[in-house]
Phi, psi and omega in degrees: 000319180298321179296318179296316179298319178296319179295318179297317179296316180299312180296319179299316178296321178295321179288328179280342185306314178302319179294320179293323182289338180277353187271016178297147177242117183265006179297133176149192180267136183228152173249117177259136178238117177282123186259324177223142183212140172234125180230115180257020179243112180295331186275350183242141176263031185290140173069029178294136176304142181147190183255144180222136177271136182231153169243126178245133174243125183236122180219112183064235177266003183260148178221141173232127177243134181225124176289131192288343181277305184267347173059045175263123180281137172243126184247152180192189182222157174271145179285128178298328180282332180229085190295349177260007183247125180240140174250121188235141178231152177208155176210149181196165178269135178206133174052047176075012180218191186237129177254131173240132185227137176244128184232133173248127179241130177243105180278125175285325178201193183281004179225009179207150178195180177207169180185188179214154180228142171234129183224158181219135175246141177209144173250012181099335179244322182236142176220155178203176182192194181184188178203162175204159174246155184208163171242157179230139175224128179286131182249346180182173181289000000 
């Protein structure tokens, strides 16, 4: 009987593991480091290599990431098929034009991740853009 109870507990834990692994909370302070960058816009200093402080809020399948200096919110969702993968979008006015940015974040665990960004600037007549890759490390709650 004891063996059967142990087997039931083991199987239950194995079945719950996917649900438990999805319960990570990425809310907190993060340090993002841009590792590679391409910028085809002379007028914008977007995506310069270096470190940036971020605040991430994670609630359910929703995520909001905000760079702490300019305070622009980027909103997104986690993929149901890949619960550690978030797709985030943001847009804002800059230098007489409009920037639209798409960001993919792949969290390795609740304190580290990496990702890539593709962005485009346009003033209605002229457009340019770029992309960058980055790493993330959680620095605090």
